[in-house]
matplotlib code that plots the C-alpha trace (Angstrom):
import matplotlib.pyplot as plt

x = [-18.2, -16.9, -17.9, -19.7, -20.7, -22.1, -24.0, -24.9, -22.2, -20.7, -22.8, -22.2, -18.8, -18.8, -20.7, -17.9, -15.0, -17.0, -18.4, -22.5, -25.2, -25.7, -28.9, -29.9, -30.4, -32.0, -30.8, -28.8, -26.6, -26.4, -25.2, -23.4, -23.3, -19.8, -18.3, -20.9, -19.7, -21.0, -19.7, -21.3, -21.8, -23.0, -23.4, -22.8, -19.4, -16.2, -14.1, -10.1, -7.7, -6.5, -8.6, -9.2, -7.9, -9.7, -8.7, -10.9, -9.4, -8.7, -7.5, -4.8, -3.8, -1.7, -4.4, -6.9, -5.0, -4.7, -8.4, -8.7, -7.0, -8.6, -11.8, -10.8, -8.5, -5.5, -2.0, -1.4, 0.8, 2.1, 1.7, 4.3, 4.7, 5.0, 5.8, 4.6, 3.1, 0.5, 0.2, -1.1, -1.3, -3.8, -5.4, -7.7, -11.2, -12.4, -14.5, -10.7, -11.4, -8.6, -9.3, -7.3, -6.9, -4.7, -3.9, -3.4, -3.3, -3.9, -7.4, -9.6, -12.7, -15.0, -15.3, -17.2, -19.0]
y = [8.0, 6.5, 8.4, 6.1, 7.2, 3.1, 3.0, -0.2, -1.9, -0.5, -1.3, -4.5, -4.8, -3.3, -6.5, -8.4, -6.9, -6.4, -10.5, -8.8, -6.4, -3.4, -2.0, 0.9, 1.6, 4.7, 6.0, 9.4, 6.8, 2.6, 2.4, -0.4, -0.9, -1.7, -3.0, -0.1, 2.2, 3.4, 3.2, 4.7, 5.0, 8.7, 8.2, 12.1, 12.5, 12.5, 9.6, 10.3, 9.4, 11.8, 13.7, 11.4, 8.5, 6.0, 1.6, -0.5, -3.3, -7.1, -9.7, -10.9, -8.5, -9.9, -12.1, -8.7, -7.7, -10.2, -10.4, -7.2, -7.1, -10.1, -8.8, -5.7, -2.8, -1.6, -1.4, 2.1, 0.8, -2.4, -4.1, -1.9, -2.3, 0.9, -0.1, -2.4, -5.9, -2.3, -3.2, -0.4, -0.8, 0.7, 0.0, 1.7, 0.1, -0.7, 3.7, 5.9, 5.8, 5.3, 1.7, 1.4, -1.6, -2.2, -5.1, -4.1, -6.6, -3.4, -2.4, -4.1, -4.8, -5.5, -1.5, -0.9, -4.5]
z = [-8.5, -11.6, -15.1, -16.9, -20.7, -21.5, -18.3, -19.2, -20.4, -17.1, -14.6, -16.6, -15.5, -12.0, -11.2, -12.8, -10.7, -7.3, -7.5, -6.0, -8.3, -8.3, -5.4, -7.2, -10.6, -13.1, -16.3, -14.2, -11.6, -10.6, -6.9, -5.4, -2.0, -1.3, 2.4, 4.0, 1.6, -1.9, -5.7, -8.2, -11.8, -13.9, -17.1, -18.2, -16.1, -18.1, -17.1, -16.2, -14.3, -12.8, -9.4, -6.4, -6.0, -3.5, -3.4, -3.2, -1.0, -0.8, 0.0, -2.7, -5.0, -6.8, -8.3, -8.1, -10.6, -13.1, -12.6, -13.3, -16.7, -18.4, -17.5, -19.9, -17.5, -18.9, -16.9, -15.0, -12.3, -11.3, -7.6, -5.9, -1.2, -0.2, 4.1, 6.5, 4.2, 2.4, -1.3, -4.0, -7.9, -10.3, -13.2, -16.3, -16.2, -20.1, -19.4, -19.4, -15.4, -12.7, -9.9, -7.7, -5.0, -1.7, 0.1, 3.5, 6.3, 9.0, 7.9, 9.6, 7.5, 11.2, 10.7, 7.9, 7.9]

ax = plt.figure().add_subplot(projection="3d")
ax.plot(x, y, z, "-o")
ax.set_aspect("equal")
plt.show()
């Protein structure tokens, strides 16, 4: 769940980031189905960069990180290799939330799709 004080702007931004439209929209919640997982936008919650830190899986972290910055995110954590070919990074979305990304060559996408 991502707090989204400006729900319309967050809905548009996350649609661009994810490359897909939301499947559910009400004034109190917008939902995206992402690889079998739920990404939700809540207009009544407070944005922040602490707490649970989920990662969105990406095929090429360097290009995904650059794209997030081009779309208006700001740098939080640069791309870093954490071992065994796994790379992570994080940005702050335009609404004040931490958005982590991960490139993991060991992740089996067939078990979640």
